[in-house]
C-alpha positions, 0 to 999 in steps of 0.5 A, a space after each residue: 500500500 502507498 501513502 503520503 507522509 506529511 513532514 514538518 522539520 523532517 518529522 512525520 506529522 500525518 500519514 495519508 493512505 492512497 487507497 483508491 484509483 485516484 486521490 485528489 489533493 487541494 484546499 477545497 472540502 471535496 478533495 480526498 486529501 484536504 490541505 487547508 492552507 493558503 499556498 494550496 490551490 482549491 484543486 491542486 494535484 492528483 495522484 493516480 494508481 495504475 496497474 503495472 503493464 508488466 508485473 501482475 498485481 503491481 501498481 504504479 503511482 503518477 502525480 499530476 499538477 492541476 494548474 495550481 498557482 504555486 505548483 507541485 514539485 517532486 524532489 524539488 523539480 516542478 511537475 510538468 504533465 504526469 510524473 511517476 512517483 518512486 518510493 521515498 520521493 519528496 513531494 511538495 504541494 504549496 509549502 507542504 512537504 510529503 514523502 511518498 512511500 510505496 511498501 510494495 515497491 520497497 519489497 520488489 526492490 529488496 527482491 531484485 537486490 537479492 536476485 541480482 
């Protein structure tokens, strides 16, 4: 299962599980992950869970900025279009910092390392 862990001064203060096929992030109340802060647009970004075409039972996660005012950043690079997320990527939405964690990806990486 994948999640976004909100960080303040590098300490996890909240963790949001990404349960559905789409997670909408923004300031408005109808978002799946609501961030009530002025630097976050009403509908700021979306994370999409997509089954991997090559590995059955594996899900890839993609983030898209939804024309937000302050942008969406992955590892301090502004997201243009749709970008794949890798476990441990740092995601910034407005002034809010999150760590993307995909437990399934971590397990696959360990298996690949052992087999490699």
